[in-house]
C-alpha positions in Angstrom: -21.3 -61.8 -53.3 -18.7 -64.2 -54.7 -18.2 -65.8 -51.3 -22.0 -66.4 -50.9 -22.1 -67.9 -54.4 -19.2 -70.2 -53.7 -20.7 -71.3 -50.3 -24.0 -72.0 -52.0 -22.3 -74.0 -54.7 -20.4 -76.0 -52.0 -23.6 -76.6 -50.1 -25.3 -77.9 -53.2 -22.4 -80.2 -54.1 -22.4 -81.5 -50.5 -26.2 -82.1 -50.6 -25.9 -83.9 -53.9 -23.1 -86.1 -52.7 -25.0 -87.0 -49.5 -28.2 -87.8 -51.5 -26.2 -90.0 -53.9 -24.6 -91.8 -50.9 -28.0 -92.4 -49.3 -29.3 -93.7 -52.6 -26.3 -96.0 -53.1 -26.7 -97.4 -49.5 -30.4 -98.0 -50.2 -29.7 -99.9 -53.4 -27.0 -101.9 -51.6 -29.3 -102.8 -48.8 -32.1 -103.9 -51.1 -29.6 -106.0 -53.1 -28.4 -107.7 -49.9 -31.9 -108.3 -48.7 -32.9 -109.9 -52.1 -29.8 -112.0 -52.0 -30.6 -113.2 -48.4 -34.2 -114.0 -49.4 -33.1 -115.9 -52.5 -30.7 -117.9 -50.4 -33.3 -118.8 -47.8 -35.9 -119.7 -50.5 -33.3 -121.8 -52.4 -32.2 -123.6 -49.2 -35.9 -124.4 -48.4 -36.5 -125.8 -51.9 -33.4 -127.9 -51.8 -34.2 -129.1 -48.3 -37.7 -130.1 -49.4 -36.5 -132.1 -52.5 -33.5 -133.8 -50.9 -33.6 -137.4 -49.8 -32.3 -136.4 -46.3 -32.5 -133.2 -44.4 -29.5 -130.9 -44.2 -29.9 -130.1 -40.6 -30.5 -133.7 -39.7 -27.3 -134.8 -41.5 -25.1 -131.9 -40.3 -23.8 -133.8 -37.2 -22.5 -136.6 -39.5 -20.7 -134.2 -41.9 -17.3 -135.3 -40.5 -18.0 -139.0 -40.5 -16.5 -139.6 -44.0 -13.2 -137.7 -43.4 -12.8 -139.3 -40.0 -13.3 -142.8 -41.5 -10.9 -142.0 -44.3 -8.1 -140.8 -42.0 -8.6 -143.7 -39.5 -8.5 -146.4 -42.2 -5.6 -144.7 -44.0 -3.6 -144.6 -40.8 -4.3 -148.2 -40.0 -3.1 -149.2 -43.5 -0.4 -146.6 -43.8 2.1 -149.2 -44.9 0.2 -149.5 -48.2 0.3 -145.8 -49.0 3.8 -145.7 -50.7 2.8 -148.5 -53.0 -0.5 -146.7 -53.9 1.4 -143.5 -54.6 3.6 -145.3 -57.1 0.6 -147.1 -58.6 -1.5 -144.0 -59.3 1.4 -141.8 -60.4 0.8 -142.5 -64.1 -2.8 -141.4 -63.7 -1.5 -138.2 -62.1 0.8 -137.7 -65.1 -2.2 -138.1 -67.4 -4.0 -135.4 -65.4 -1.0 -133.0 -65.7 -0.8 -133.7 -69.5 -4.5 -132.9 -69.9 -3.9 -129.6 -68.1 -0.8 -128.7 -70.0 -2.2 -129.5 -73.5 -5.5 -127.7 -72.7 -3.6 -124.7 -71.4 -1.4 -124.5 -74.6 -4.4 -124.8 -76.9 -6.5 -122.4 -74.8 -3.8 -119.8 -74.6 -3.2 -119.9 -78.3 -6.9 -119.5 -79.1 -7.2 -116.8 -76.4 -4.3 -114.9 -77.8 -5.9 -114.9 -81.3 -9.3 -113.8 -79.9 -7.7 -111.1 -77.8 -5.8 -109.5 -80.7 -9.0 -109.7 -82.8 -11.1 -108.0 -80.1 -8.7 -105.2 -79.0 -9.4 -101.7 -80.2 -6.6 -100.2 -82.1 -5.1 -103.6 -82.9 -8.0 -105.6 -84.5 -7.8 -106.0 -88.3 -11.6 -106.0 -88.5 -12.8 -103.3 -86.1 -16.5 -103.9 -86.9 -16.2 -107.5 -85.7 -14.7 -106.7 -82.3 -18.1 -107.1 -80.6 -18.5 -110.5 -82.3 -15.1 -111.8 -81.0 -15.9 -110.4 -77.5 -19.2 -112.3 -77.4 -17.4 -115.5 -78.5 -15.1 -115.1 -75.5 -18.1 -114.4 -73.2 -19.8 -117.6 -74.4 -16.6 -119.7 -73.9 -16.3 -118.4 -70.3 -20.0 -118.7 -69.6 -20.1 -122.5 -69.6 -18.2 -124.4 -66.9 -15.7 -127.0 -67.9 -17.8 -129.8 -66.4 -20.8 -128.9 -68.5 -18.8 -128.8 -71.8 -17.1 -132.1 -70.8 -20.4 -133.9 -70.1 -21.6 -132.9 -73.6 -18.4 -134.0 -75.2 -18.3 -137.3 -73.3 -21.8 -138.0 -74.6 -20.5 -137.3 -78.2 -17.0 -138.7 -78.1 -17.1 -141.1 -75.2 -15.1 -141.1 -72.0 -11.4 -140.4 -71.9 -8.9 -137.5 -71.7 -9.8 -135.9 -75.1 -13.2 -134.5 -74.0 -11.6 -133.1 -70.8 -8.8 -131.5 -72.8 -11.2 -129.9 -75.3 -13.5 -128.7 -72.5 -10.7 -127.1 -70.4 -9.1 -125.6 -73.6 -12.4 -123.9 -74.6 -13.0 -122.4 -71.2 -9.3 -121.4 -70.9 -9.5 -119.6 -74.3 -12.5 -117.5 -73.1 -10.8 -116.7 -69.7 -7.3 -115.9 -71.1 -8.7 -114.1 -74.1 -10.4 -111.6 -71.8 -7.3 -111.1 -69.7 -5.0 -110.9 -72.7 -7.4 -108.3 -74.3 -7.2 -106.1 -71.2 -3.4 -106.2 -71.3 -3.3 -105.5 -75.0 -5.4 -102.4 -74.7 -2.6 -100.7 -72.7 0.3 -101.3 -75.2 2.3 -98.5 -76.7 1.1 -98.1 -80.3 4.2 -96.3 -81.5 6.1 -99.5 -82.5 3.0 -100.8 -84.2 2.6 -97.5 -86.2 6.3 -97.6 -87.0 6.0 -101.1 -88.4 2.9 -100.2 -90.4 4.7 -97.2 -91.9 7.3 -99.5 -93.4 4.8 -101.9 -94.9 4.6 -104.6 -92.2 1.5 -106.8 -92.3 -0.9 -107.3 -89.4 0.8 -110.5 -88.2 4.2 -108.8 -88.3 2.9 -105.8 -86.4 1.5 -108.1 -83.7 4.5 -110.4 -83.4 7.1 -107.6 -83.5 5.3 -104.6 -82.1 2.8 -106.0 -79.6 3.8 -109.4 -78.3 7.3 -108.2 -77.0 5.5 -105.6 -74.8 2.9 -108.0 -73.3 4.7 -111.3 -73.3 5.5 -111.2 -69.5 1.9 -110.6 -68.5 0.7 -113.1 -71.1 3.0 -115.8 -69.7 2.1 -114.9 -66.1 -1.7 -115.3 -66.8 -1.0 -118.6 -68.7 0.9 -120.0 -65.8 -1.8 -119.1 -63.4 -4.4 -120.7 -65.7 -2.3 -123.9 -65.9 -2.4 -124.1 -62.1 -6.2 -123.8 -62.3 -6.4 -126.4 -65.1 -4.6 -129.0 -63.0 -7.4 -128.8 -60.5 -10.1 -128.7 -63.2 -8.7 -131.8 -65.0 -8.7 -133.7 -61.7 -12.3 -132.7 -61.1 -13.4 -133.7 -64.6 -12.1 -137.2 -63.9 -15.2 -137.7 -61.7 -17.4 -137.6 -64.8 -15.3 -140.2 -66.7 -12.7 -137.9 -68.3 -9.8 -140.0 -67.2 -6.8 -139.1 -65.1 -6.4 -139.2 -61.3 -9.9 -138.0 -60.8 -11.3 -141.1 -62.4 -9.2 -143.3 -60.1 -10.4 -141.3 -57.1 -14.0 -141.7 -58.0 -13.5 -145.5 -58.4 -11.8 -145.7 -55.0 -14.5 -143.7 -53.3 -17.3 -145.8 -54.9 -16.1 -148.8 -53.0 -16.2 -146.9 -49.7 -15.0 -148.7 -46.5 -12.1 -151.0 -47.2 -10.6 -148.8 -49.9 -10.3 -145.5 -48.0 -6.5 -146.0 -47.9 -6.5 -145.8 -51.7 -8.6 -142.6 -51.6 -6.1 -141.1 -49.0 -3.2 -141.9 -51.3 -4.8 -140.2 -54.3 -5.7 -137.2 -52.1 -2.1 -136.9 -51.0 -0.9 -137.1 -54.6 -3.4 -134.4 -55.6 -2.5 -132.2 -52.7 1.3 -132.4 -53.3 0.8 -131.8 -57.0 -1.3 -128.7 -56.6 1.0 -127.3 -54.0 4.0 -128.0 -56.2 2.6 -126.3 -59.3 1.2 -123.4 -57.2 4.7 -122.7 -55.9 6.3 -123.1 -59.3 3.8 -120.9 -61.2 3.9 -118.2 -58.4 7.7 -118.1 -58.6 7.8 -117.7 -62.4 4.9 -115.3 -62.5 6.7 -113.0 -60.0 9.9 -113.3 -62.0 8.2 -112.5 -65.3 6.3 -109.5 -64.0 8.8 -108.1 -61.5 12.1 -109.4 -62.9 14.7 -109.9 -60.2 13.0 -107.8 -57.6 12.2 -109.6 -54.3 
């Protein structure tokens, strides 16, 4: 009797699992179908409203890169001079990324501690601080920068503020997830001897999470270097602004565009390697 009951229970469990699997596959298929339909409809709308057709222009998609490479090669003797000329603009872009990362990481650290269960001084306000981080992450840097440029005018300050706000939302979320896994015994020990909230955070929490915090901040700095270059296209200064000006002139100035592309590429590769090295060192120590 017991064997029959166990077999019946196993069959019921297997049937329930198969039914759940079929239901999951059905939902996944419907989601994929809706996504494909939305993509097709969106493409048709854009195709209808565009000045030129996508399919008609597809054969010319490589015309600009080919012209840029050809002209840059013909004027390759000018490239070293342009690399030196636009190096200060590159430094401005790096400065924007560095300052915005520092400001964003500081604000993200504060928001993460205020929104972490077990650490927050105002537990009832945890959802409020979490929604603030969601809002900061929801708006892309370029949208925030366009609004700030309209208010403050062009220059590096709107770009710095825009990147810092988005960085605060992104790092705040990552920092909060790390903080939720800390060992609370040091915090409770500090609290038992009368330590205040800031003292408990600085002495009981930050030492545990500092490697991960720094790792995420370095990764975000690498992202912000690219973001600050992109924001230059909307008048936020830096190397992106110079690239937009060079590309506006078109033929005859493609060697300038090529030089700026080279600077950007080398800079991104350099900071990618540096940040990857230090992230691995912080997280894994001296392990290979």
